[in-house]
C-alpha positions in Angstrom: 9.9 -21.3 -13.5 9.6 -18.8 -10.7 6.2 -19.1 -9.1 4.8 -15.8 -7.9 2.2 -17.6 -5.7 4.9 -19.5 -3.9 6.8 -16.3 -3.4 3.8 -14.6 -1.9 3.0 -17.6 0.3 6.5 -17.7 1.7 6.4 -13.9 2.2 3.3 -13.9 4.4 4.0 -17.1 6.4 4.1 -15.1 9.6 0.9 -13.3 8.8 -0.8 -16.7 8.1 0.1 -18.0 11.5 -0.8 -14.8 13.4 -4.1 -14.2 11.5 -5.3 -17.7 10.6 -3.3 -20.3 12.5 -3.8 -18.6 15.9 -7.5 -18.2 15.3 -7.9 -21.9 14.3 -5.8 -23.0 17.3 -8.0 -20.9 19.6 -11.5 -22.0 18.5 -11.1 -25.0 16.2 -11.7 -27.7 18.8 -14.8 -26.0 20.4 -18.3 -27.4 19.8 -20.0 -24.0 19.7 -19.1 -20.3 19.6 -19.6 -19.3 23.3 -19.0 -15.7 24.3 -15.8 -16.8 26.0 -14.5 -18.4 22.8 -15.5 -15.4 20.7 -13.8 -13.0 23.1 -10.6 -15.0 22.7 -11.0 -15.0 18.9 -11.5 -11.3 18.9 -8.3 -10.7 20.9 -6.4 -12.9 18.4 -7.7 -10.9 15.4 -6.9 -7.6 17.1 -3.3 -8.8 17.8 -3.0 -9.7 14.1 -3.6 -6.0 13.2 -7.1 -6.2 11.9 -8.1 -3.4 14.3 -10.7 -3.4 17.1 -13.7 -2.4 15.0 -13.2 -4.9 12.2 -12.3 -7.7 14.7 -15.4 -7.0 16.7 -17.6 -7.0 13.5 -16.2 -10.4 12.5 -16.9 -12.0 15.9 -20.2 -10.2 16.4 -21.6 -11.9 13.3 -20.9 -15.2 14.9 -22.5 -14.4 18.3 -26.2 -14.8 17.4 -26.1 -17.6 14.9 -25.8 -21.4 15.1 -25.2 -22.3 11.4 -21.4 -21.7 11.4 -19.4 -23.9 13.7 -16.0 -23.3 15.1 -14.6 -26.0 12.9 -15.7 -23.9 9.9 -13.9 -20.7 11.1 -11.4 -20.8 8.3 -14.0 -20.8 5.6 -15.9 -18.1 7.3 -12.9 -15.8 7.6 -11.9 -16.5 4.0 -15.3 -15.4 2.7 -15.4 -12.3 4.9 -11.9 -11.2 3.9 -12.6 -11.6 0.2 -15.7 -9.5 0.6 -13.8 -6.8 2.4 -11.1 -6.6 -0.3 -13.6 -6.6 -3.1 -15.5 -3.7 -1.5 -12.4 -1.6 -1.4 -12.2 -1.6 -5.2 -10.0 -2.9 -8.0 -6.4 -3.7 -7.2 -5.3 -3.0 -10.8 -3.0 0.0 -11.2 -4.6 2.6 -13.4 -2.6 3.2 -16.6 -3.4 4.6 -20.1 -1.4 3.7 -23.2 0.2 6.4 -25.3 -0.4 9.1 -22.6 1.6 10.6 -19.7 0.6 8.7 -16.5 1.3 10.5 -13.3 1.7 8.7 -10.0 1.7 10.9 -6.9 3.5 9.0 -4.1 3.0 10.0 -0.4 3.9 8.6 3.0 5.9 9.3 6.1 9.7 9.4 6.1 11.2 5.9 6.6 8.5 3.8 5.0 10.5 3.0 1.9 8.8 5.6 -0.3 11.8 6.5 -2.5 12.8 2.9 -2.8 9.3 2.0 -3.9 9.5 4.7 -6.5 12.7 3.2 -7.8 11.1 -0.2 -8.0 8.1 1.2 -9.7 10.3 2.9 -12.3 12.0 -0.4 -12.9 8.7 -2.2 -13.2 7.5 0.3 -15.9 11.0 0.3 -17.7 10.7 -3.4 -18.0 7.5 -2.8 -20.0 9.6 -0.7 -22.4 8.1 2.6 -21.2 9.8 6.0 -20.9 9.9 6.9 -17.2 10.6 10.2 -15.3 11.0 10.7 -11.6 10.4 14.1 -9.9 12.5 14.4 -6.7 9.9 16.4 -4.8 11.3 15.8 -1.3 13.7 18.7 -1.6 14.3 19.3 2.1 16.1 16.1 2.8 19.3 15.9 0.8 19.4 12.2 1.5 16.0 11.7 -0.2 17.1 13.5 -3.4 20.3 11.5 -3.4 18.4 8.3 -2.9 16.0 9.2 -5.7 18.9 9.9 -8.0 20.5 6.5 -7.2 17.3 4.6 -7.7 16.6 6.4 -10.9 20.0 5.4 -12.3 19.6 1.8 -11.2 16.1 1.5 -12.8 17.1 3.4 -16.0 14.7 6.2 -15.4 15.4 9.9 -15.9 15.0 12.4 -13.0 14.3 16.1 -12.4 16.2 17.1 -9.3 16.7 20.6 -7.9 18.2 20.5 -4.4 16.5 22.7 -1.8 14.2 24.1 -4.5 10.4 24.6 -3.9 8.9 21.1 -4.4 6.0 22.4 -6.4 8.5 24.0 -8.9 10.3 20.7 -9.3 7.1 19.0 -10.0 6.0 21.7 -12.5 9.3 21.3 -14.4 8.9 17.5 -14.4 5.4 17.8 -15.8 6.5 20.1 -18.6 9.4 17.7 -19.4 7.1 14.7 -19.3 4.6 16.3 -21.7 7.0 17.9 -24.1 9.4 14.9 -24.3 6.8 12.2 -24.6 7.2 10.3 -21.3 4.8 7.5 -20.5 5.2 7.7 -16.7 6.0 10.4 -14.2 6.6 9.3 -10.6 6.4 12.1 -8.0 8.3 11.7 -4.8 7.1 13.9 -1.8 8.1 14.8 1.7 6.6 13.0 4.7 7.3 15.1 7.7 4.4 14.1 9.9 5.7 16.0 12.9 4.6 19.3 11.3 1.2 18.3 9.9 0.2 21.8 8.8 3.4 22.3 6.6 3.1 18.8 5.2 -0.5 19.3 4.2 0.2 22.7 2.7 3.1 21.4 0.7 1.2 18.3 -0.6 -1.8 20.4 -1.6 0.4 22.8 -3.4 2.0 20.0 -5.4 -1.4 18.5 -6.1 -2.6 21.9 -7.4 0.3 22.1 -9.8 -0.6 18.6 -11.1 -4.3 19.5 -11.4 -3.6 22.8 -13.3 -0.9 21.5 -15.6 -1.9 17.9 -16.3 -5.4 17.5 -15.1 -6.2 14.3 -17.1 -2.8 12.6 -16.4 -3.0 11.8 -12.7 -3.7 8.1 -12.5 -3.1 7.3 -8.8 -2.4 9.1 -5.5 -0.6 6.3 -3.7 0.0 6.1 0.1 3.1 4.0 1.0 2.8 2.2 4.3 5.4 0.0 6.0 3.7 -3.3 6.8 5.5 -3.5 10.1 3.8 -0.4 11.4 0.5 -2.2 11.7 -2.3 0.0 13.1 0.0 3.0 13.2 -0.1 2.9 9.4 -3.8 3.6 9.5 -3.3 6.6 11.6 -0.7 7.9 9.1 -3.2 7.2 6.3 -5.9 9.5 7.9 -3.5 12.5 7.8 -2.6 11.9 4.2 -6.2 11.4 3.3 -7.0 14.9 4.5 -4.2 16.3 2.3 -4.8 14.5 -1.0 -7.4 12.4 -2.6 -5.8 9.0 -2.0 -6.7 6.2 -4.5 -4.5 3.3 -3.5 -2.0 1.9 -1.0 1.4 0.4 -1.6 2.6 -1.9 1.2 6.4 -2.1 1.7 8.3 -4.7 3.7 5.5 -7.3 3.7 8.2 -10.0 3.8 9.1 -11.0 7.3 6.2 -9.3 9.1 3.4 -10.9 11.1 1.3 -7.7 10.5 0.1 -8.4 7.0 -3.4 -8.2 8.3 -3.0 -4.5 7.8 -4.0 -5.2 4.1 -7.5 -6.1 5.3 -7.6 -3.2 7.9 -6.7 -0.7 5.1 -9.5 -2.0 2.9 -12.1 -2.0 5.7 -11.3 1.2 7.5 -10.0 3.4 4.6 -11.9 1.9 1.7 -8.7 1.9 -0.3 -7.3 -1.0 -2.3 -3.7 -2.2 -1.9 -2.3 -2.1 -5.4 1.4 -2.8 -4.9 3.4 -4.9 -2.4 7.1 -5.1 -1.6 8.0 -8.8 -1.1 11.8 -8.5 -0.8 14.9 -6.3 -1.3 15.6 -6.8 -5.0 14.6 -4.4 -7.7 12.1 -6.8 -9.1 10.5 -7.5 -5.7 7.7 -5.1 -6.1 4.6 -6.9 -7.3 1.1 -6.0 -8.3 -1.3 -6.9 -5.4 -4.0 -9.5 -6.2 -6.7 -10.0 -3.7 -7.5 -13.6 -4.6 -3.9 -14.6 -4.7 -3.3 -13.0 -1.3 -6.2 -14.7 0.3 -5.3 -18.0 -1.3 -1.7 -17.7 0.0 -3.1 -16.8 3.4 -5.3 -19.8 3.8 -3.5 -22.6 2.0 
């Protein structure tokens, strides 16, 4: 039988080496944590995309103590990482049975947002649910076309109005979702970071439409980040956090990257749990994120 743990382990092999293997190689043979050794360890953690602040915090905890030895660095990191992920909140995707569940999906262009929506639609359809997609990125014809293709592939329905006002498309989708008994509504949005003001205005307008017309149905505001972007993903996140009340992160393209440490940086710096991860190209390669399984795969 297909083993999800094995799949995750093979997916994050490069991250395991950059984040754990390189640290152990750097400090494992030392007798004590000298400043020199800890500076090297900090550099390795930064290069693995934990971010400067978090890397410094992890090494500073080791500077003025003698209990933990360099040979125990794996156990120390494992404990710290689990604490960080737990503090960010539950990784379980919010969902209510027998109600319309709205998922507001944001992220810059090119991170795999529309593909993720298609895979989410498939995930929900596999559970026997009625799924609707709102093609809210109306300024890019390619985005609407892509949303259409993914909706058909997943078996979901779609509300698409090319070049229409995104908020009006979302309004129409909400009415359809409520009136026709849909279980899930996935809202695609634009991600043009080069014009921050317009992006914020548009996202806030859509959010207002959701809040006015289906105030109790919004389950998650999910930011999609490409795992390969590393620390740049955190900078993107800050912009979107200003626009909408983000509740979770979905990480795409986790397979094949050495920058999976971004999972921990997101939890630490943004206080947001990662709830979905893309571990491959196939329709079924979108998986619920589980902190314990991720850490287990990272350290074993």
